[in-house]
mmCIF file of the N, C-alpha and C atoms, coordinates in Angstrom:
data_MODEL
# 
_entry.id   MODEL 
# 
loop_
_atom_site.group_PDB 
_atom_site.id 
_atom_site.type_symbol 
_atom_site.label_atom_id 
_atom_site.label_alt_id 
_atom_site.label_comp_id 
_atom_site.label_asym_id 
_atom_site.label_entity_id 
_atom_site.label_seq_id 
_atom_site.pdbx_PDB_ins_code 
_atom_site.Cartn_x 
_atom_site.Cartn_y 
_atom_site.Cartn_z 
_atom_site.occupancy 
_atom_site.B_iso_or_equiv 
_atom_site.pdbx_formal_charge 
_atom_site.auth_seq_id 
_atom_site.auth_comp_id 
_atom_site.auth_asym_id 
_atom_site.auth_atom_id 
_atom_site.pdbx_PDB_model_num 
ATOM 1   N N  . MET A 1 1  ? 22.040  6.847   -4.534 1.00 0.00 ? 1  MET A N  1 
ATOM 2   C CA . MET A 1 1  ? 21.705  5.982   -3.421 1.00 0.00 ? 1  MET A CA 1 
ATOM 3   C C  . MET A 1 1  ? 20.269  6.256   -2.968 1.00 0.00 ? 1  MET A C  1 
ATOM 4   N N  . LYS A 1 2  ? 19.531  5.192   -2.688 1.00 0.00 ? 2  LYS A N  1 
ATOM 5   C CA . LYS A 1 2  ? 18.129  5.321   -2.282 1.00 0.00 ? 2  LYS A CA 1 
ATOM 6   C C  . LYS A 1 2  ? 18.024  5.687   -0.807 1.00 0.00 ? 2  LYS A C  1 
ATOM 7   N N  . SER A 1 3  ? 17.032  6.518   -0.512 1.00 0.00 ? 3  SER A N  1 
ATOM 8   C CA . SER A 1 3  ? 16.759  6.860   0.886  1.00 0.00 ? 3  SER A CA 1 
ATOM 9   C C  . SER A 1 3  ? 16.007  5.706   1.544  1.00 0.00 ? 3  SER A C  1 
ATOM 10  N N  . ASN A 1 4  ? 15.894  5.766   2.865  1.00 0.00 ? 4  ASN A N  1 
ATOM 11  C CA . ASN A 1 4  ? 15.158  4.723   3.589  1.00 0.00 ? 4  ASN A CA 1 
ATOM 12  C C  . ASN A 1 4  ? 13.708  4.659   3.153  1.00 0.00 ? 4  ASN A C  1 
ATOM 13  N N  . LYS A 1 5  ? 13.115  5.840   2.892  1.00 0.00 ? 5  LYS A N  1 
ATOM 14  C CA . LYS A 1 5  ? 11.721  5.872   2.440  1.00 0.00 ? 5  LYS A CA 1 
ATOM 15  C C  . LYS A 1 5  ? 11.581  5.153   1.102  1.00 0.00 ? 5  LYS A C  1 
ATOM 16  N N  . GLN A 1 6  ? 12.495  5.390   0.177  1.00 0.00 ? 6  GLN A N  1 
ATOM 17  C CA . GLN A 1 6  ? 12.435  4.729   -1.128 1.00 0.00 ? 6  GLN A CA 1 
ATOM 18  C C  . GLN A 1 6  ? 12.637  3.222   -0.990 1.00 0.00 ? 6  GLN A C  1 
ATOM 19  N N  . LYS A 1 7  ? 13.486  2.813   -0.066 1.00 0.00 ? 7  LYS A N  1 
ATOM 20  C CA . LYS A 1 7  ? 13.729  1.387   0.146  1.00 0.00 ? 7  LYS A CA 1 
ATOM 21  C C  . LYS A 1 7  ? 12.508  0.692   0.742  1.00 0.00 ? 7  LYS A C  1 
ATOM 22  N N  . SER A 1 8  ? 11.789  1.376   1.625  1.00 0.00 ? 8  SER A N  1 
ATOM 23  C CA . SER A 1 8  ? 10.643  0.750   2.286  1.00 0.00 ? 8  SER A CA 1 
ATOM 24  C C  . SER A 1 8  ? 9.365   0.812   1.453  1.00 0.00 ? 8  SER A C  1 
ATOM 25  N N  . GLU A 1 9  ? 9.348   1.653   0.435  1.00 0.00 ? 9  GLU A N  1 
ATOM 26  C CA . GLU A 1 9  ? 8.133   1.830   -0.371 1.00 0.00 ? 9  GLU A CA 1 
ATOM 27  C C  . GLU A 1 9  ? 7.629   0.512   -0.977 1.00 0.00 ? 9  GLU A C  1 
ATOM 28  N N  . PRO A 1 10 ? 8.468   -0.287  -1.645 1.00 0.00 ? 10 PRO A N  1 
ATOM 29  C CA . PRO A 1 10 ? 7.955   -1.561  -2.192 1.00 0.00 ? 10 PRO A CA 1 
ATOM 30  C C  . PRO A 1 10 ? 7.430   -2.492  -1.099 1.00 0.00 ? 10 PRO A C  1 
ATOM 31  N N  . PHE A 1 11 ? 8.094   -2.506  0.042  1.00 0.00 ? 11 PHE A N  1 
ATOM 32  C CA . PHE A 1 11 ? 7.631   -3.334  1.158  1.00 0.00 ? 11 PHE A CA 1 
ATOM 33  C C  . PHE A 1 11 ? 6.240   -2.910  1.609  1.00 0.00 ? 11 PHE A C  1 
ATOM 34  N N  . ASN A 1 12 ? 5.988   -1.616  1.669  1.00 0.00 ? 12 ASN A N  1 
ATOM 35  C CA . ASN A 1 12 ? 4.685   -1.124  2.114  1.00 0.00 ? 12 ASN A CA 1 
ATOM 36  C C  . ASN A 1 12 ? 3.568   -1.525  1.154  1.00 0.00 ? 12 ASN A C  1 
ATOM 37  N N  . TYR A 1 13 ? 3.853   -1.536  -0.143 1.00 0.00 ? 13 TYR A N  1 
ATOM 38  C CA . TYR A 1 13 ? 2.853   -2.004  -1.105 1.00 0.00 ? 13 TYR A CA 1 
ATOM 39  C C  . TYR A 1 13 ? 2.588   -3.501  -0.913 1.00 0.00 ? 13 TYR A C  1 
ATOM 40  N N  . MET A 1 14 ? 3.643   -4.265  -0.663 1.00 0.00 ? 14 MET A N  1 
ATOM 41  C CA . MET A 1 14 ? 3.467   -5.701  -0.422 1.00 0.00 ? 14 MET A CA 1 
ATOM 42  C C  . MET A 1 14 ? 2.696   -5.947  0.874  1.00 0.00 ? 14 MET A C  1 
ATOM 43  N N  . LEU A 1 15 ? 2.984   -5.149  1.890  1.00 0.00 ? 15 LEU A N  1 
ATOM 44  C CA . LEU A 1 15 ? 2.284   -5.288  3.159  1.00 0.00 ? 15 LEU A CA 1 
ATOM 45  C C  . LEU A 1 15 ? 0.804   -4.949  3.003  1.00 0.00 ? 15 LEU A C  1 
ATOM 46  N N  . LEU A 1 16 ? 0.515   -3.913  2.247  1.00 0.00 ? 16 LEU A N  1 
ATOM 47  C CA . LEU A 1 16 ? -0.877  -3.561  1.982  1.00 0.00 ? 16 LEU A CA 1 
ATOM 48  C C  . LEU A 1 16 ? -1.589  -4.698  1.254  1.00 0.00 ? 16 LEU A C  1 
ATOM 49  N N  . SER A 1 17 ? -0.907  -5.317  0.326  1.00 0.00 ? 17 SER A N  1 
ATOM 50  C CA . SER A 1 17 ? -1.477  -6.461  -0.388 1.00 0.00 ? 17 SER A CA 1 
ATOM 51  C C  . SER A 1 17 ? -1.772  -7.601  0.585  1.00 0.00 ? 17 SER A C  1 
ATOM 52  N N  . ARG A 1 18 ? -0.894  -7.826  1.521  1.00 0.00 ? 18 ARG A N  1 
ATOM 53  C CA . ARG A 1 18 ? -1.106  -8.858  2.549  1.00 0.00 ? 18 ARG A CA 1 
ATOM 54  C C  . ARG A 1 18 ? -2.348  -8.535  3.381  1.00 0.00 ? 18 ARG A C  1 
ATOM 55  N N  . TYR A 1 19 ? -2.473  -7.279  3.797  1.00 0.00 ? 19 TYR A N  1 
ATOM 56  C CA . TYR A 1 19 ? -3.640  -6.872  4.572  1.00 0.00 ? 19 TYR A CA 1 
ATOM 57  C C  . TYR A 1 19 ? -4.925  -7.118  3.772  1.00 0.00 ? 19 TYR A C  1 
ATOM 58  N N  . GLN A 1 20 ? -4.876  -6.788  2.484  1.00 0.00 ? 20 GLN A N  1 
ATOM 59  C CA . GLN A 1 20 ? -6.046  -6.993  1.626  1.00 0.00 ? 20 GLN A CA 1 
ATOM 60  C C  . GLN A 1 20 ? -6.376  -8.481  1.503  1.00 0.00 ? 20 GLN A C  1 
ATOM 61  N N  . MET A 1 21 ? -5.371  -9.315  1.326  1.00 0.00 ? 21 MET A N  1 
ATOM 62  C CA . MET A 1 21 ? -5.613  -10.758 1.230  1.00 0.00 ? 21 MET A CA 1 
ATOM 63  C C  . MET A 1 21 ? -6.234  -11.299 2.524  1.00 0.00 ? 21 MET A C  1 
ATOM 64  N N  . ASP A 1 22 ? -5.768  -10.784 3.657  1.00 0.00 ? 22 ASP A N  1 
ATOM 65  C CA . ASP A 1 22 ? -6.344  -11.197 4.932  1.00 0.00 ? 22 ASP A CA 1 
ATOM 66  C C  . ASP A 1 22 ? -7.825  -10.819 5.010  1.00 0.00 ? 22 ASP A C  1 
ATOM 67  N N  . ILE A 1 23 ? -8.152  -9.621  4.542  1.00 0.00 ? 23 ILE A N  1 
ATOM 68  C CA . ILE A 1 23 ? -9.548  -9.171  4.544  1.00 0.00 ? 23 ILE A CA 1 
ATOM 69  C C  . ILE A 1 23 ? -10.396 -10.073 3.659  1.00 0.00 ? 23 ILE A C  1 
ATOM 70  N N  . GLU A 1 24 ? -9.908  -10.349 2.461  1.00 0.00 ? 24 GLU A N  1 
ATOM 71  C CA . GLU A 1 24 ? -10.645 -11.218 1.532  1.00 0.00 ? 24 GLU A CA 1 
ATOM 72  C C  . GLU A 1 24 ? -10.874 -12.599 2.154  1.00 0.00 ? 24 GLU A C  1 
ATOM 73  N N  . TYR A 1 25 ? -9.852  -13.156 2.773  1.00 0.00 ? 25 TYR A N  1 
ATOM 74  C CA . TYR A 1 25 ? -9.995  -14.471 3.403  1.00 0.00 ? 25 TYR A CA 1 
ATOM 75  C C  . TYR A 1 25 ? -10.987 -14.405 4.561  1.00 0.00 ? 25 TYR A C  1 
ATOM 76  N N  . PHE A 1 26 ? -10.848 -13.395 5.396  1.00 0.00 ? 26 PHE A N  1 
ATOM 77  C CA . PHE A 1 26 ? -11.748 -13.190 6.539  1.00 0.00 ? 26 PHE A CA 1 
ATOM 78  C C  . PHE A 1 26 ? -13.199 -13.145 6.083  1.00 0.00 ? 26 PHE A C  1 
ATOM 79  N N  . LEU A 1 27 ? -13.470 -12.409 5.022  1.00 0.00 ? 27 LEU A N  1 
ATOM 80  C CA . LEU A 1 27 ? -14.841 -12.225 4.542  1.00 0.00 ? 27 LEU A CA 1 
ATOM 81  C C  . LEU A 1 27 ? -15.386 -13.449 3.809  1.00 0.00 ? 27 LEU A C  1 
ATOM 82  N N  . ASN A 1 28 ? -14.511 -14.268 3.265  1.00 0.00 ? 28 ASN A N  1 
ATOM 83  C CA . ASN A 1 28 ? -14.966 -15.395 2.455  1.00 0.00 ? 28 ASN A CA 1 
ATOM 84  C C  . ASN A 1 28 ? -14.715 -16.734 3.150  1.00 0.00 ? 28 ASN A C  1 
ATOM 85  N N  . TYR A 1 29 ? -13.572 -17.318 2.922  1.00 0.00 ? 29 TYR A N  1 
ATOM 86  C CA . TYR A 1 29 ? -13.291 -18.664 3.418  1.00 0.00 ? 29 TYR A CA 1 
ATOM 87  C C  . TYR A 1 29 ? -12.937 -18.717 4.896  1.00 0.00 ? 29 TYR A C  1 
ATOM 88  N N  . GLY A 1 30 ? -12.586 -17.600 5.486  1.00 0.00 ? 30 GLY A N  1 
ATOM 89  C CA . GLY A 1 30 ? -12.160 -17.568 6.881  1.00 0.00 ? 30 GLY A CA 1 
ATOM 90  C C  . GLY A 1 30 ? -13.284 -17.560 7.887  1.00 0.00 ? 30 GLY A C  1 
ATOM 91  N N  . ASN A 1 31 ? -14.521 -17.580 7.403  1.00 0.00 ? 31 ASN A N  1 
ATOM 92  C CA . ASN A 1 31 ? -15.688 -17.647 8.277  1.00 0.00 ? 31 ASN A CA 1 
ATOM 93  C C  . ASN A 1 31 ? -15.711 -16.512 9.311  1.00 0.00 ? 31 ASN A C  1 
ATOM 94  N N  . ARG A 1 32 ? -15.198 -15.330 8.887  1.00 0.00 ? 32 ARG A N  1 
ATOM 95  C CA . ARG A 1 32 ? -15.180 -14.110 9.712  1.00 0.00 ? 32 ARG A CA 1 
ATOM 96  C C  . ARG A 1 32 ? -14.470 -14.314 11.052 1.00 0.00 ? 32 ARG A C  1 
ATOM 97  N N  . CYS A 1 33 ? -13.481 -15.181 11.052 1.00 0.00 ? 33 CYS A N  1 
ATOM 98  C CA . CYS A 1 33 ? -12.710 -15.465 12.257 1.00 0.00 ? 33 CYS A CA 1 
ATOM 99  C C  . CYS A 1 33 ? -11.506 -14.526 12.323 1.00 0.00 ? 33 CYS A C  1 
ATOM 100 N N  . GLU A 1 34 ? -11.420 -13.738 13.390 1.00 0.00 ? 34 GLU A N  1 
ATOM 101 C CA . GLU A 1 34 ? -10.391 -12.712 13.498 1.00 0.00 ? 34 GLU A CA 1 
ATOM 102 C C  . GLU A 1 34 ? -8.978  -13.273 13.576 1.00 0.00 ? 34 GLU A C  1 
ATOM 103 N N  . LYS A 1 35 ? -8.816  -14.536 13.900 1.00 0.00 ? 35 LYS A N  1 
ATOM 104 C CA . LYS A 1 35 ? -7.471  -15.116 13.976 1.00 0.00 ? 35 LYS A CA 1 
ATOM 105 C C  . LYS A 1 35 ? -6.777  -15.136 12.611 1.00 0.00 ? 35 LYS A C  1 
ATOM 106 N N  . HIS A 1 36 ? -7.533  -14.956 11.538 1.00 0.00 ? 36 HIS A N  1 
ATOM 107 C CA . HIS A 1 36 ? -6.965  -14.949 10.200 1.00 0.00 ? 36 HIS A CA 1 
ATOM 108 C C  . HIS A 1 36 ? -6.467  -13.569 9.771  1.00 0.00 ? 36 HIS A C  1 
ATOM 109 N N  . LEU A 1 37 ? -6.663  -12.573 10.613 1.00 0.00 ? 37 LEU A N  1 
ATOM 110 C CA . LEU A 1 37 ? -6.225  -11.217 10.298 1.00 0.00 ? 37 LEU A CA 1 
ATOM 111 C C  . LEU A 1 37 ? -4.826  -10.972 10.859 1.00 0.00 ? 37 LEU A C  1 
ATOM 112 N N  . PHE A 1 38 ? -4.096  -10.077 10.234 1.00 0.00 ? 38 PHE A N  1 
ATOM 113 C CA . PHE A 1 38 ? -2.744  -9.729  10.667 1.00 0.00 ? 38 PHE A CA 1 
ATOM 114 C C  . PHE A 1 38 ? -2.772  -9.106  12.065 1.00 0.00 ? 38 PHE A C  1 
ATOM 115 N N  . PHE A 1 39 ? -3.763  -8.261  12.315 1.00 0.00 ? 39 PHE A N  1 
ATOM 116 C CA . PHE A 1 39 ? -3.914  -7.617  13.618 1.00 0.00 ? 39 PHE A CA 1 
ATOM 117 C C  . PHE A 1 39 ? -4.908  -8.393  14.472 1.00 0.00 ? 39 PHE A C  1 
ATOM 118 N N  . ASP A 1 40 ? -4.930  -8.101  15.750 1.00 0.00 ? 40 ASP A N  1 
ATOM 119 C CA . ASP A 1 40 ? -5.732  -8.884  16.703 1.00 0.00 ? 40 ASP A CA 1 
ATOM 120 C C  . ASP A 1 40 ? -7.238  -8.764  16.513 1.00 0.00 ? 40 ASP A C  1 
ATOM 121 N N  . THR A 1 41 ? -7.705  -7.579  16.105 1.00 0.00 ? 41 THR A N  1 
ATOM 122 C CA . THR A 1 41 ? -9.144  -7.386  15.945 1.00 0.00 ? 41 THR A CA 1 
ATOM 123 C C  . THR A 1 41 ? -9.448  -6.867  14.544 1.00 0.00 ? 41 THR A C  1 
ATOM 124 N N  . LYS A 1 42 ? -10.680 -7.065  14.134 1.00 0.00 ? 42 LYS A N  1 
ATOM 125 C CA . LYS A 1 42 ? -11.077 -6.582  12.815 1.00 0.00 ? 42 LYS A CA 1 
ATOM 126 C C  . LYS A 1 42 ? -11.051 -5.059  12.768 1.00 0.00 ? 42 LYS A C  1 
ATOM 127 N N  . GLU A 1 43 ? -11.370 -4.397  13.882 1.00 0.00 ? 43 GLU A N  1 
ATOM 128 C CA . GLU A 1 43 ? -11.339 -2.937  13.928 1.00 0.00 ? 43 GLU A CA 1 
ATOM 129 C C  . GLU A 1 43 ? -9.910  -2.415  13.747 1.00 0.00 ? 43 GLU A C  1 
ATOM 130 N N  . GLU A 1 44 ? -8.983  -3.039  14.450 1.00 0.00 ? 44 GLU A N  1 
ATOM 131 C CA . GLU A 1 44 ? -7.585  -2.631  14.339 1.00 0.00 ? 44 GLU A CA 1 
ATOM 132 C C  . GLU A 1 44 ? -7.048  -2.920  12.937 1.00 0.00 ? 44 GLU A C  1 
ATOM 133 N N  . HIS A 1 45 ? -7.436  -4.056  12.382 1.00 0.00 ? 45 HIS A N  1 
ATOM 134 C CA . HIS A 1 45 ? -6.944  -4.431  11.050 1.00 0.00 ? 45 HIS A CA 1 
ATOM 135 C C  . HIS A 1 45 ? -7.394  -3.422  9.987  1.00 0.00 ? 45 HIS A C  1 
ATOM 136 N N  . ILE A 1 46 ? -8.650  -3.056  9.999  1.00 0.00 ? 46 ILE A N  1 
ATOM 137 C CA . ILE A 1 46 ? -9.136  -2.122  8.982  1.00 0.00 ? 46 ILE A CA 1 
ATOM 138 C C  . ILE A 1 46 ? -8.541  -0.733  9.203  1.00 0.00 ? 46 ILE A C  1 
ATOM 139 N N  . LYS A 1 47 ? -8.374  -0.340  10.467 1.00 0.00 ? 47 LYS A N  1 
ATOM 140 C CA . LYS A 1 47 ? -7.766  0.960   10.786 1.00 0.00 ? 47 LYS A CA 1 
ATOM 141 C C  . LYS A 1 47 ? -6.333  1.030   10.258 1.00 0.00 ? 47 LYS A C  1 
ATOM 142 N N  . GLU A 1 48 ? -5.551  -0.015  10.486 1.00 0.00 ? 48 GLU A N  1 
ATOM 143 C CA . GLU A 1 48 ? -4.161  -0.043  10.034 1.00 0.00 ? 48 GLU A CA 1 
ATOM 144 C C  . GLU A 1 48 ? -4.060  -0.165  8.514  1.00 0.00 ? 48 GLU A C  1 
ATOM 145 N N  . THR A 1 49 ? -5.020  -0.832  7.906  1.00 0.00 ? 49 THR A N  1 
ATOM 146 C CA . THR A 1 49 ? -5.046  -0.925  6.446  1.00 0.00 ? 49 THR A CA 1 
ATOM 147 C C  . THR A 1 49 ? -5.266  0.452   5.842  1.00 0.00 ? 49 THR A C  1 
ATOM 148 N N  . PHE A 1 50 ? -6.220  1.200   6.369  1.00 0.00 ? 50 PHE A N  1 
ATOM 149 C CA . PHE A 1 50 ? -6.460  2.563   5.906  1.00 0.00 ? 50 PHE A CA 1 
ATOM 150 C C  . PHE A 1 50 ? -5.229  3.434   6.123  1.00 0.00 ? 50 PHE A C  1 
ATOM 151 N N  . LYS A 1 51 ? -4.631  3.312   7.293  1.00 0.00 ? 51 LYS A N  1 
ATOM 152 C CA . LYS A 1 51 ? -3.457  4.124   7.637  1.00 0.00 ? 51 LYS A CA 1 
ATOM 153 C C  . LYS A 1 51 ? -2.311  3.877   6.649  1.00 0.00 ? 51 LYS A C  1 
ATOM 154 N N  . LEU A 1 52 ? -2.040  2.626   6.360  1.00 0.00 ? 52 LEU A N  1 
ATOM 155 C CA . LEU A 1 52 ? -0.980  2.291   5.411  1.00 0.00 ? 52 LEU A CA 1 
ATOM 156 C C  . LEU A 1 52 ? -1.329  2.780   4.017  1.00 0.00 ? 52 LEU A C  1 
ATOM 157 N N  . TRP A 1 53 ? -2.562  2.568   3.582  1.00 0.00 ? 53 TRP A N  1 
ATOM 158 C CA . TRP A 1 53 ? -2.990  3.004   2.247  1.00 0.00 ? 53 TRP A CA 1 
ATOM 159 C C  . TRP A 1 53 ? -2.821  4.518   2.088  1.00 0.00 ? 53 TRP A C  1 
ATOM 160 N N  . LYS A 1 54 ? -3.223  5.264   3.124  1.00 0.00 ? 54 LYS A N  1 
ATOM 161 C CA . LYS A 1 54 ? -3.112  6.727   3.071  1.00 0.00 ? 54 LYS A CA 1 
ATOM 162 C C  . LYS A 1 54 ? -1.661  7.188   2.996  1.00 0.00 ? 54 LYS A C  1 
ATOM 163 N N  . SER A 1 55 ? -0.738  6.421   3.539  1.00 0.00 ? 55 SER A N  1 
ATOM 164 C CA . SER A 1 55 ? 0.672   6.813   3.551  1.00 0.00 ? 55 SER A CA 1 
ATOM 165 C C  . SER A 1 55 ? 1.358   6.606   2.206  1.00 0.00 ? 55 SER A C  1 
ATOM 166 N N  . LEU A 1 56 ? 0.740   5.833   1.323  1.00 0.00 ? 56 LEU A N  1 
ATOM 167 C CA . LEU A 1 56 ? 1.375   5.508   0.041  1.00 0.00 ? 56 LEU A CA 1 
ATOM 168 C C  . LEU A 1 56 ? 1.132   6.586   -1.017 1.00 0.00 ? 56 LEU A C  1 
ATOM 169 N N  . SER A 1 57 ? 2.147   6.817   -1.796 1.00 0.00 ? 57 SER A N  1 
ATOM 170 C CA . SER A 1 57 ? 2.030   7.728   -2.932 1.00 0.00 ? 57 SER A CA 1 
ATOM 171 C C  . SER A 1 57 ? 2.967   7.228   -4.017 1.00 0.00 ? 57 SER A C  1 
ATOM 172 N N  . PRO A 1 58 ? 2.463   6.887   -5.149 1.00 0.00 ? 58 PRO A N  1 
ATOM 173 C CA . PRO A 1 58 ? 1.072   6.959   -5.589 1.00 0.00 ? 58 PRO A CA 1 
ATOM 174 C C  . PRO A 1 58 ? 0.236   5.835   -4.984 1.00 0.00 ? 58 PRO A C  1 
ATOM 175 N N  . LYS A 1 59 ? -1.059  6.048   -5.002 1.00 0.00 ? 59 LYS A N  1 
ATOM 176 C CA . LYS A 1 59 ? -1.982  5.024   -4.520 1.00 0.00 ? 59 LYS A CA 1 
ATOM 177 C C  . LYS A 1 59 ? -1.983  3.853   -5.493 1.00 0.00 ? 59 LYS A C  1 
ATOM 178 N N  . PRO A 1 60 ? -2.094  2.635   -4.984 1.00 0.00 ? 60 PRO A N  1 
ATOM 179 C CA . PRO A 1 60 ? -2.079  1.471   -5.879 1.00 0.00 ? 60 PRO A CA 1 
ATOM 180 C C  . PRO A 1 60 ? -3.345  1.387   -6.734 1.00 0.00 ? 60 PRO A C  1 
ATOM 181 N N  . ASN A 1 61 ? -3.159  0.983   -7.984 1.00 0.00 ? 61 ASN A N  1 
ATOM 182 C CA . ASN A 1 61 ? -4.299  0.803   -8.896 1.00 0.00 ? 61 ASN A CA 1 
ATOM 183 C C  . ASN A 1 61 ? -5.184  -0.356  -8.470 1.00 0.00 ? 61 ASN A C  1 
ATOM 184 N N  . TRP A 1 62 ? -4.614  -1.319  -7.791 1.00 0.00 ? 62 TRP A N  1 
ATOM 185 C CA . TRP A 1 62 ? -5.333  -2.533  -7.434 1.00 0.00 ? 62 TRP A CA 1 
ATOM 186 C C  . TRP A 1 62 ? -6.143  -2.402  -6.145 1.00 0.00 ? 62 TRP A C  1 
ATOM 187 N N  . LEU A 1 63 ? -6.038  -1.270  -5.477 1.00 0.00 ? 63 LEU A N  1 
ATOM 188 C CA . LEU A 1 63 ? -6.846  -1.051  -4.274 1.00 0.00 ? 63 LEU A CA 1 
ATOM 189 C C  . LEU A 1 63 ? -7.228  0.420   -4.193 1.00 0.00 ? 63 LEU A C  1 
ATOM 190 N N  . ARG A 1 64 ? -8.444  0.703   -4.554 1.00 0.00 ? 64 ARG A N  1 
ATOM 191 C CA . ARG A 1 64 ? -8.958  2.080   -4.569 1.00 0.00 ? 64 ARG A CA 1 
ATOM 192 C C  . ARG A 1 64 ? -9.693  2.396   -3.272 1.00 0.00 ? 64 ARG A C  1 
ATOM 193 N N  . ALA A 1 65 ? -9.915  3.663   -3.024 1.00 0.00 ? 65 ALA A N  1 
ATOM 194 C CA . ALA A 1 65 ? -10.577 4.118   -1.801 1.00 0.00 ? 65 ALA A CA 1 
ATOM 195 C C  . ALA A 1 65 ? -11.968 3.503   -1.653 1.00 0.00 ? 65 ALA A C  1 
ATOM 196 N N  . ASN A 1 66 ? -12.710 3.418   -2.754 1.00 0.00 ? 66 ASN A N  1 
ATOM 197 C CA . ASN A 1 66 ? -14.071 2.861   -2.664 1.00 0.00 ? 66 ASN A CA 1 
ATOM 198 C C  . ASN A 1 66 ? -14.049 1.389   -2.248 1.00 0.00 ? 66 ASN A C  1 
ATOM 199 N N  . LYS A 1 67 ? -13.018 0.649   -2.638 1.00 0.00 ? 67 LYS A N  1 
ATOM 200 C CA . LYS A 1 67 ? -12.905 -0.758  -2.232 1.00 0.00 ? 67 LYS A CA 1 
ATOM 201 C C  . LYS A 1 67 ? -12.575 -0.850  -0.742 1.00 0.00 ? 67 LYS A C  1 
ATOM 202 N N  . LEU A 1 68 ? -11.727 0.037   -0.260 1.00 0.00 ? 68 LEU A N  1 
ATOM 203 C CA . LEU A 1 68 ? -11.413 0.065   1.167  1.00 0.00 ? 68 LEU A CA 1 
ATOM 204 C C  . LEU A 1 68 ? -12.658 0.363   2.005  1.00 0.00 ? 68 LEU A C  1 
ATOM 205 N N  . ILE A 1 69 ? -13.453 1.300   1.542  1.00 0.00 ? 69 ILE A N  1 
ATOM 206 C CA . ILE A 1 69 ? -14.690 1.645   2.245  1.00 0.00 ? 69 ILE A CA 1 
ATOM 207 C C  . ILE A 1 69 ? -15.646 0.449   2.239  1.00 0.00 ? 69 ILE A C  1 
ATOM 208 N N  . GLU A 1 70 ? -15.701 -0.243  1.110  1.00 0.00 ? 70 GLU A N  1 
ATOM 209 C CA . GLU A 1 70 ? -16.535 -1.447  1.024  1.00 0.00 ? 70 GLU A CA 1 
ATOM 210 C C  . GLU A 1 70 ? -16.066 -2.498  2.032  1.00 0.00 ? 70 GLU A C  1 
ATOM 211 N N  . TYR A 1 71 ? -14.760 -2.716  2.098  1.00 0.00 ? 71 TYR A N  1 
ATOM 212 C CA . TYR A 1 71 ? -14.206 -3.668  3.075  1.00 0.00 ? 71 TYR A CA 1 
ATOM 213 C C  . TYR A 1 71 ? -14.586 -3.251  4.495  1.00 0.00 ? 71 TYR A C  1 
ATOM 214 N N  . LYS A 1 72 ? -14.416 -1.969  4.796  1.00 0.00 ? 72 LYS A N  1 
ATOM 215 C CA . LYS A 1 72 ? -14.736 -1.484  6.141  1.00 0.00 ? 72 LYS A CA 1 
ATOM 216 C C  . LYS A 1 72 ? -16.185 -1.758  6.493  1.00 0.00 ? 72 LYS A C  1 
ATOM 217 N N  . ASN A 1 73 ? -17.081 -1.464  5.565  1.00 0.00 ? 73 ASN A N  1 
ATOM 218 C CA . ASN A 1 73 ? -18.510 -1.694  5.806  1.00 0.00 ? 73 ASN A CA 1 
ATOM 219 C C  . ASN A 1 73 ? -18.823 -3.175  5.993  1.00 0.00 ? 73 ASN A C  1 
ATOM 220 N N  . LEU A 1 74 ? -18.156 -4.028  5.230  1.00 0.00 ? 74 LEU A N  1 
ATOM 221 C CA . LEU A 1 74 ? -18.392 -5.475  5.353  1.00 0.00 ? 74 LEU A CA 1 
ATOM 222 C C  . LEU A 1 74 ? -17.803 -6.057  6.628  1.00 0.00 ? 74 LEU A C  1 
ATOM 223 N N  . ILE A 1 75 ? -16.637 -5.585  6.998  1.00 0.00 ? 75 ILE A N  1 
ATOM 224 C CA . ILE A 1 75 ? -15.956 -6.130  8.175  1.00 0.00 ? 75 ILE A CA 1 
ATOM 225 C C  . ILE A 1 75 ? -16.631 -5.704  9.466  1.00 0.00 ? 75 ILE A C  1 
ATOM 226 N N  . LEU A 1 76 ? -17.042 -4.458  9.540  1.00 0.00 ? 76 LEU A N  1 
ATOM 227 C CA . LEU A 1 76 ? -17.520 -3.915  10.808 1.00 0.00 ? 76 LEU A CA 1 
ATOM 228 C C  . LEU A 1 76 ? -19.004 -4.144  11.072 1.00 0.00 ? 76 LEU A C  1 
ATOM 229 N N  . ILE A 1 77 ? -19.658 -5.000  10.286 1.00 0.00 ? 77 ILE A N  1 
ATOM 230 C CA . ILE A 1 77 ? -21.075 -5.295  10.559 1.00 0.00 ? 77 ILE A CA 1 
ATOM 231 C C  . ILE A 1 77 ? -21.189 -6.421  11.578 1.00 0.00 ? 77 ILE A C  1 
# 
C-alpha cells in the first residue's frame, strides 16, 4: 500500500509543471500580467515554485535549477 507521500508525489510534479507553464505564459504571451499566475503576485509565484521544486526527489529532468534561476531573474525585473 502506498503512503500519502507516495500518492501525492505525481500530483506535485504535475503542479510544478503547471507553475512552469504559468511562468512561460507570463513571460511571453501573457504580457507580464500577474493575473495569469497561479499565485497573486509574481514574487509569491516564484517563491512557491522554488519551494515545491526543492521538496521533490528526484528532481525533474525537465526543470533544472539553472532554469528556475533564469525564470526568477526574468520575472523579478
